VMD Tcl script that draws the C-alpha trace (Angstrom):
set ca {
  {11.23 15.92 -6.07}
  {8.64 14.32 -4.42}
  {9.18 11.78 -1.32}
  {6.88 9.62 0.61}
  {7.24 8.03 3.85}
  {5.94 4.44 4.94}
  {5.23 3.66 8.35}
  {8.79 1.48 8.27}
  {11.19 0.03 5.80}
  {9.38 -3.23 5.24}
  {6.62 -1.41 4.10}
  {8.34 1.08 2.08}
  {10.10 -1.99 0.29}
  {6.16 -3.67 0.05}
  {4.93 -0.15 -1.86}
  {8.31 0.13 -4.03}
  {7.78 -3.58 -4.91}
  {4.20 -3.30 -5.68}
  {5.07 -0.20 -8.00}
  {7.65 -1.64 -10.01}
  {5.29 -4.64 -10.58}
  {3.21 -1.30 -11.99}
  {5.90 -0.32 -14.38}
  {6.34 2.50 -12.09}
  {9.96 3.45 -10.83}
  {10.96 4.71 -7.18}
  {14.29 5.00 -5.37}
  {14.97 5.11 -1.69}
  {15.85 8.79 -0.18}
  {19.15 9.88 0.38}
  {21.17 8.19 3.26}
  {21.37 10.74 6.10}
  {24.72 12.33 5.33}
  {26.69 11.41 8.81}
  {26.51 7.98 7.24}
  {29.15 8.52 4.25}
  {32.80 8.91 4.61}
  {32.82 12.31 4.07}
  {30.70 12.97 6.96}
  {31.33 10.69 9.67}
  {30.12 11.37 12.71}
  {29.28 9.11 16.27}
  {26.10 11.44 17.24}
  {22.87 10.00 16.57}
  {20.29 11.63 13.99}
  {17.63 9.50 15.09}
  {14.77 11.31 12.38}
  {17.31 11.70 9.70}
  {18.10 7.88 9.73}
  {13.95 7.29 10.25}
  {13.40 9.20 7.09}
  {16.32 6.98 5.44}
  {14.85 4.15 6.51}
  {11.04 4.65 5.10}
  {11.42 6.86 2.84}
  {11.13 6.94 -1.09}
  {11.40 8.70 -3.92}
  {8.67 9.00 -6.74}
  {8.95 10.01 -10.07}
  {9.45 13.30 -10.73}
  {10.84 15.00 -14.05}
  {10.11 17.95 -16.39}
  {8.17 15.87 -18.72}
  {6.02 13.99 -16.09}
  {2.53 13.83 -16.96}
  {-0.74 14.53 -15.29}
  {-1.98 10.76 -16.03}
  {1.48 8.90 -14.89}
  {0.92 11.03 -11.46}
  {-2.47 9.60 -11.29}
  {-1.08 6.17 -11.91}
  {1.08 6.70 -9.23}
  {-1.54 7.95 -6.76}
  {-4.03 5.43 -7.58}
  {-1.21 2.45 -7.49}
  {-0.33 3.80 -3.66}
  {-4.18 3.57 -3.24}
  {-4.82 0.05 -4.29}
  {-1.90 -1.29 -2.51}
  {-3.01 0.01 0.86}
  {-6.77 -0.86 0.12}
  {-5.43 -4.59 0.18}
  {-3.61 -4.41 3.24}
  {-5.78 -5.48 6.48}
  {-6.44 -3.14 9.13}
  {-4.29 -0.42 7.90}
  {-4.81 2.55 10.06}
  {-4.30 6.38 8.97}
  {-1.24 6.43 11.24}
  {0.79 3.65 9.07}
  {-0.24 5.00 5.31}
  {1.93 6.81 3.46}
  {3.31 10.31 4.01}
  {3.90 12.51 1.39}
  {6.84 14.95 1.62}
  {7.45 17.72 -1.34}
}
mol new
graphics top color blue
foreach p $ca { graphics top sphere $p radius 0.5 }
foreach p [lrange $ca 0 end-1] q [lrange $ca 1 end] { graphics top cylinder $p $q radius 0.2 }
display resetview
C-alpha cells in the first residue's frame, strides 16, 4: 500500500478531488484505532490523529501498471504546480 500525507486535511481533500477528476481513485487512510468502538481510549495520540486527518491511500494493486503510476505522480505534480507559493514543507510526503 502506498500512502501520502498532505500538509493538512483541506489540502488532502483538494488533492483527492483533483485526482478523482482525472479518474484516479484514492481513499483516506485508516482512522486511528482509538477512535473505533472496539479500542476506545481517552488518551491522545496526536501523530496517529494527524496522519488520519492528512493521509490518503493511492492506487496499489497487483496489476498496477507503470503507466498508471506515472499518471498518478504527474497528476499530483500538476496539482501542486497550480498552487501559488507552495513550499517544499507543504507538499505531499509519500509513506510506503
